[in-house]
N, C-alpha and C positions, 0 to 999 in steps of 0.2 A: 814173684821172685824176680829181681833185676836181671836183665839180659847180660850175657857175657859181652865184654867189649869187643870180642872177636866176631860176635854174631853180625851177619851182613845186613846191609840195607838193600831192599829190592826196589828198583826204579821201574815204574810202569809207564812206558811210552804209549801215547795215544794219538792226539792230533798235534804233536809237538816233535816231529821227526827231524830234530836237529840237535847239535851239541852246543852251538853258540847261543847266548842269551836264553838259556833253558833254566828257569828258576828251580825246577824239581831236581835236575841233575846237579846244579850248584849246591843245593841244600844237601843232597845225598853225599856229595864229596866233603862238604863241611863237617859232617858228623865224625869224620875220621875213621869210620868203619869201612870194611870192604864193601864194594858195590857190585851188584849184578843187575843187568838190564833185561827187561822182558817186553815184548809186544804180543798182545793177545788179539787174534783175529776172532772177533765175537760174532758168529753167525747163528748163535743158539739162544741168546736172550730174546724172549718173544716180543718185547715192546720196542726194540731198537729198529730203526729204519735201515734196511739193507742198502749197502752202497750200490750205485749204478754201475753199469759195465765200464764206462770210461774212467770212473773214479777207481775202480778195482785195478784197471790197467795201470794207472798212475801209482797207486799204492804199492803194487808189485815192485816197480822200479825204485820207488822211494825207500822201501824197506831194504832192498839190496844195497842201496847207497848207505843207508844208516848202519847196516850190519858191517860194511867195510870200514866206515868211520869209527865205529865202536872197536873193531879189531885193531885199527891203527892206534887207538888210544889205550889199548890194553883193558878195555871194559868188556867183560863177558856179556854176550847178547843171545837171548833165546827167543824163539818164535813158537807160540802155542796157539791152539784153537779150542774154542768152547765158550760156554756161558760164563760171564765174569763172576757171577755170584758164587760159583763153586770153583772155577778154574784159578782165580786169583788167590783165594785162601790156600788152595792146594800148592800153588807155586811158592807162596810164602813159606809154607811148611816144608816143601822140598828143599828150599834154600836155607832153612833154619833162620829165617830173617827175623831181626828184632824190630825192624821198622819197614813200612812201605810208603813210598813217596810218589805222588803224581801231580800233574798240572790239571786244573779243573776243566770240565766240559759243561755245556750250558743247555743242551736240549733237555726237556723235562724227563724223558725216559732215561737218558744217560745220567742225569743228576740223581734221580731216584735210585738207579742201579748202583751208583757210586756210594750213596748213603748206606745201601744194604751191604755192599762189600766192606765198607769201613766198620759197620757194626759187627760183622762177622769176624773181622780181623781183631778188633779190640776185645771181643769176647775170648779170642784165642790168645790174648796177651801180646799182640803185635801192635806197635804204635803206628799211627797214620798221620802224615803231614801232607797238605795239599797247597797248591800255589796257583797264581794267575800267570800262565805262560802264553795266553792266546789273545788278550785284549789290552788296550791302553788303560782302560778302567773297567772294573767289574760292573755288570749291568745295574746292580743295586746302588752303586756309588754315585751315579749321576742322576740328580733329581731336581725338581723345581725348588724354589726358596721355601715352599711349604712342605717339602719333603715327599712330594708325590711324583710318580713316574711321568716323564715327558713324552708327549705324543706327536710333536712336530719337530722336524729336524733342526731348524734354525735355532730355537732356544736350547735344544739339546746340545748342539755344537758349541754354542756360547758357554754353556755350563761346563762342557769339557775343557774348553780353552781357559776358563777361569781357574782351573786346577793347575795351570802352569805346564811347563815342559815335562814330559815323562822322564823318568830316570834314564840314565845312559844304559845301553844294553850290557848284559853280563859278558865277560870275555869267554871265548872258547877255551875249555880247560886243556891243560897240557898233560902229556903222558905221565909226568912226574906226580901229578895231583891224584892219580887213580891208584887205589888199592883194590886189586881184583878180588871180587867175591867168587863164590863157587859157580862152576859152569852148570847150568841146567840143561837137561835133555829137551829136545824140541823138534820142530819140523824144519825142513828146508822150505824156503820161500816158494819154490816151484811146486811144492806139494799142495799149495792152496789153489793152483790152477786159475789164477786171476787173469791171465792173459788169454785172449781169444786164439782159437786154433782152427776150427772148421765152421765158418770161414775165418781167416785172419784179417779183420777189418782195421787193424791198428797201425798199418804202415804209415799213414799220414800223421798219426800221433807221434810215432817214433821220429819222423823227420822234423816235427815242429817243436819238440820239447826235450829237455834234459831234467827229469825229476831228480830230487835229492838236494841236500844242502849246498853242495858245490854248484849244482845247476842254478840254484836260487841266487847264490853270490854272483855268478856270471850274469844272470838276468838283471840283477840290481845294477851292476856296473854298466851293462849295455844300455839300460834305461837312462841312467844319469848321463852317459856319453851322447846318446842319440835321441832320446825322447823327452827328457825333462824340460829342456829349453824349448819354449813354445807350447808346453803342455796345456796351459790355460786356454790358448787360442785353438789348438789343433786336436784336442782329445776326442772331439766328436767326429773327426774325419777318419773313416775306415780305410781310406786310400793312402794314409800316411802312417809311418811308424811312430805314432805319437801317444801310445798308451804304454803302461808299465808292463803288462802281461804278468803281473805278480800274483794274480788271483789264485791259480792252482798251488803256487808255492805257499801262499798264506793259508789256503784251505787245509793243507796237510802239515802246516807248522814247520816248513823247511826254512822259513824266515819269519821273524816276529815283526809286529807293527812297530815296536820300539826301534828295531834295527832300521826299518825303512824311514821312520820319522827322523832319526839322527843322520842317516845317510844323505837325505835330501837337504837337511840343515847344513851338513858339512859342504855339500855342493854349493849352497848359497853363500856360505862364508868364504869359499874359495873363488867366488865369482863365476862359477860354472853354470849357474841358473839364476834367473831373476826371482825376486821374492814372490811375485804374483803367481809364477808357475809352481813354486814350492807350496804356497798356501793353498792353491787349488788341489794339488795332489794330497796334501794333508786333509783337506775337506773330504776327499774320497775315502781316505782311511776313516774319517768321521762317519761317513755313510755306513761303512762296515760295522763300526761300533754301534751306530743307531739300530742297525738291523738286529744285532744281538740284544740290544736293549729291548726291542719289540719282542723278540723271541722269548726273552725272560718273562715279559708280561703276558704273552699269548703262547702257551705251550703247544697248542695245536695249530701253529702258524701256517703249516703247509696244507692244511685241510679245511680250515674254518675261516670265514670272512671276519676280519677284525671289526668291520661295521655290520652288525646283525641285519640292517635293513636290506643288505644284498642277499640274504638267505632266500628270499622269494623271487629273485631275479629270473626272468623267463629265458634261461639258456636254451639254445637250439640243441636238438639231438645231433651229435657229431655225425657228419656225412662221411662214410668210409673213404670215398674217392677224394673228397676235399682234404681229409686228414692225411691221406697218403701224399697228396700233392704238397701239403705244407711240410710234412716230414722230409720229403725228398728234394725240396726246392724246385717244385714244378708248378708253382701257383700262377705263372705268367706275369708276375710283378718282379722285375729283375733284382731290386735291392733286397726283397724278401728272399728270393731264391738264392742269391749270393750268400746271404747270412746263414740260411739253413744248410747250404752245402759246405760253407766254412765249418759249421758245427760238426757236420757228419764227417768231414775230412780230417779236421785237426782237433776235435774235442773242445773247441773254444769258439766264441763269437765276440766281435767288437761290441762294446756296451751300447752304443747308439743303435746299432743294428738289432741288438736284442730287444730294445724297446719297440722298434718298427715291427719286427716279427711277432712280438707278443701282442701288439695292438692289432695286427692283422688277424691273428687267431681269435682274439677276444671280441673285437668290435666289427671287423668285416665279416668273419664267419660266425660270430655270436656263440663261440664255444667257451665253456666254463674254463676259467683261468687255471684250474687244478689239472686239467688235461695237459696244458702246456708246461706247467711246473713239473709234472711227472716225467714228461719227455726230456726236458732239460736236465732233470735229476739223473736220468739214465745216460745221457749223451755228453754232458759237460765234464771235463776233467776238473773243473773248479766248482762242482755242484756243492754248494755250501748250505747247511740247513737254515741259516738266517738270511743270507743274501738272496738265495734263490726265491724263497717264499716272499720276502719283502719286495723284491723287484716285480714279481708277478702281481702281487696285490696292489702295488703302486700303479701299474699300468691299468689294471682293472678298475681302479678307483675305489676299491673296497678296503684299502689298508688304512693305517693310522694317519700317515702323512702322504696321502695319495694324490695322484694326478687328478685334476677335475674330470668327471666322467665324460664331459663333452669334448675333451681333447682326444680326437681320433686322428692318428697319424695318417697322412696321405702318403702312400708309398712312392708315388711318382715325385711329389714335391720334396719329400725327405731325401730321395735319391739324388735329385738335381742339386739340392742344397749341400749335402754332405759328401757326395761323390760326383762332383760336377763334371769331371772328365770321363767318368765311367771306368776308372782304373780298377776299383774294387770289384765292380760287377764283372768286368771282363776277365779278372783273375779267376773267379769262381764259377762264372757262367760263360765258358769259352766259346760256346756256340754264337754268342753275340759279339765276339771280339772285333768283327769287321763292320758292325752296324755303326752308322754315323753317330757321333757323340750326342747330337741333339735329339736322337731317338733312342739312345741306349736304355733309358728308363721308361720308355713307352714305345716299344718297337712296333706296335700295331698302328701307330700314326705314320710310319714310313710308307712310302709308295711300294707297290709290288716290284717295280724296277730296282729301287734302292735295296729292298730286302734280297732280291735275287742276286744283286751284285755282292751282297754280304754273305751269300750262301745260306740264307735263312728262308725257310718256308714255315710260316706260323701254323701251328697245329701239327707240324711234322718234326721240324728241327727244334722248335721251341714252342711251348704251349700258349694258346690264347689265355687271357685272364680267366681264372675259374669263377670270378664273381665281379660284378660291376661295383667299383669302390663307392661311387656317389650314392647309388641306391643302398648299398650296405651301410654306409654312414647314416643315412636317414633312418634306416631300420633300427640301428643301434641307438641313436639318439631318442627315438620314440620309445624304445624299451627302457632306457635309463630314465626318461622323464616320468615314467610310471612308478618309480621308486618313491617310498615315503621319504620325508625330509630327514637330513642327517641330525642326529642328536647333538646337542651342544656339549 
């Protein structure tokens, strides 16, 4: 029996916590029906990967911002908790919804769950409509000329660019466009207890970030004003404000890649940024797209080597003391320690330093990349199911478009190249702030007199290196050399 025209639409927010350029929201409003919004905190569906602690902190603040934005728009918003397979059909029934609309997700477990939810809703007579609100292109839309998935970034990005400019972002709806649906009962956001309390380790995160759509807009404006010009040249410099810092806002969908694409295009058109900087930034959006492309091909991306030949790799058993040193930024290699402390303090790490820290764990300590991926998943505010796994597999050499296994980052040379004055190191490793610049990335080479003048006693104020890099590199290369050849 046809639904009454007054029957509402239920909008299911997921990884799209914004009102601007939200295809599902726009479609819900275009139906002309009353609209009710819902966010489900799903910690009950058995196959979903639980959020890490830093991501839950971010989500808590992002949901509060979204709830306020919905209230200002006149859009009823409810928060519930439970497994989606039962909780979403129940919410649709409670609302008397004729239709349920959402933006798609791409992890295998999430996609399977969404299919189950859709089937249950349709059996109950509730229509379902889904949209792409997360990517420039759906993972299955970008293929080789033969129609096969692409495994290397460069041809993938060429195929993306051949599709032309993405459509302009959808406008943020006005209050006049909203017909309010029924208010659903639900939880208060604080009921989810996603913020740390004992101990409260999130002070640095609060100082560093403003989660939510408004915070994302401010971050975009700041990047265009201060970081976009010179981006191609300086993006690898952790000592400079030359990165976008958009990754957590993208992770939670507070800004869309389409919005970013067109924001930097507008900056170029206005003469605020050279074309080379805009193109380099767009290529970084391309890497994000490529990571989701790989996730679609490899559902167990965070747990299984893309290249099966790595399955027999002789990883070392993690040494508890070395792992603790890596976690806490006490390895004795200043650029590694600065990165790990930046992560612990702010929930984020500069991308170049992520590669250095990952290489140190994988190739100096010979620890399985999955150990590092899990730590980053828990501590990063931008822990993304595609990007996190893709980056770790790239450094390990076991991914689809991976770094050559023989590329072992030297933490001393990397520090000297990308933090030449030691500004980044001295920010996050303050015990080295008075060490002469020529020694800041290798303090063990300073004389005892120079260290004493800087107030540093190695082994007391700052640790000796936990491993000799040259020997560790030789050990890693010997292990990698024993791998069978890569399949064509």
